[in-house]
N, C-alpha and C positions, 0 to 999 in steps of 0.2 A: 979953665973957665969956658973957653971956646968949645972944647969937647963936650962939656956938660950941656951947653946950649944946643949943640947938634943932636945929642942923644934925646933931649927933651922934645925938640922939634920933630925928630923922627918918630918918637913914641906918639906924639900928638897926631901926626899925619896917619900913622897906622890905625889909631883908634878912630879917627874921623873917617878913614876909608872903610873900616869894619862897620861903622854906623851907617854909612851910605849903602853899603851892600846889604845890610840887614833891612834897612828901610825899603830898598828896591825889591827884595824877596817877599817881605811881609805885607807891605802897604801897596806898592805899585803893581806887583804880580803875585797875589796870594794864590794858594792852591785852590783849584775849582771845587765848589761844593754843590754845584748843580750841573745836570746834563747839558752838554753843549747844544743839543738839538731840541729836547722837549722841556728843559728846565726843571725836571724832577730831581729830587735829592740823589746824590751819588752815594752808593753804599760800597764799602771796601771789598766785600765778597762777590760783587757782581759787576763792578765797573769795568769798562773797556776803553782802551785807547784805540781810536779809529782814525782813518785818513780817508777823506772823500775829496776827490779831485785835487789831491796835493795838500789839503788843509787838515791838520791834526786837531782832534778834540777829545776831551774826556767825556765818555758817554755812559748812560745808566745801564745799558745792556746791549748784547749783540743785535738783538731784534731792532732796537731803535736806530742803530747805525745802518742796518740793511734797509729799513724803511725809508730813512732819510736819503740814502743813495738812490733808491728806486724812485722816490718823489722828485729828486733833482736830476734824474736821468744821467747819473755820473757813476764812475767806478768807485768801489769801496775796498779798503784794505784794513783788516783788523791787525793791529800791531801787538798789543798785549791784551790778555784776558785774565781774570782772577778766579781762582778756584772757589766755588761756593762754600765748600766745607772749611777751608783754612784761610781764604783771603789772599793766598800767595799768588803773585804774578807768574804767568807762564805764556809760552808761545801758543797762539791760537790753533796751529795745525797739529799740535800734540794733544789738545784737549778733546773731551767728549761733551756733548751738549744734550740737555733735556729740554724738550719743548712741550708746552701744553700741560704742565703739572698744575696741581691745586695751589702751589705756592706762587704768590704774586711778588715778583722781584721789583717791579716798577709800579707802585701803587700811588695814586694821587688821592689825597685825603678829602679834597673838596667835592661837595655835591654840586652838580650843575643845575642851574635854574634858569627859566626864561624870564621875560619882563614881568609876567604876572606872578612870579615866585612859585610856579609849578615846577616840580622836579622833572628832569629829563632823563630818559634812559640813555646809556652810552651806546652809540651805534658804531663807533670806531675808536680804536685805541692803537696808536702807533707801536706800542711795545707788546702787543698781543699777537700771537700767543707768547707768553713769557718764556725766555730762553735763559737757562742757567748753565754754568760751565763747571766741569769736573775734571780732575787730573787723570782719572782712570775710567775705563769703561765699566768696571765692576762697581765703583762708587756711584756712577750714574745709574746703573741697573738697580742697585740697592735703593737709591733715592726714588726711582720710579715705582718700585714695589710698594713703597710707603705712601707716595704722594701722587701717583699717576703720571701720565706723560709718556713721551717716546724718546728713546736714546737715539741720537743722530751723530754722524761724524762731521768734521769740519767741512769736508767736500759737500755733504748734503746740505749743511747750513748755507754755505756760500752759493750753492746752486739756486737759492732763492733770490740772490742779488741778480737783477736782470741785466745790468750794464757792466759786465766784467770785461 
């Protein structure tokens, strides 16, 4: 009888612990769905994990992380990037990047208007020129042949970060 009570209590405690852990992961700390800097939606095939001044964030694209670091006058480190073709995570220094293609990775759907409801032209976009990531130089070259842009290396991309 006493053993049965111990087993039931242990099972209850395990279930309660699992429920607390589940709540903590889903409710208290859900996976990010928006860029940590510009609040645009995160897409699996272009998102980046970046670190600026020791603080990590999920970011919509490499360009957004570099722009944020330059605006904050702080160093940036790209931790993981995702292949545009497959969405697989990879090391940033092994990837190839395409800048300035016709494909918009970070598009915001809202039109900007002033107080008189006149539309405004965009003069600045922190994610421009769009930067997409590819696993191989050949994939990046094939993409630029179809969509324009320029293939650059990780070193070239990071040279645009002013505070390294």
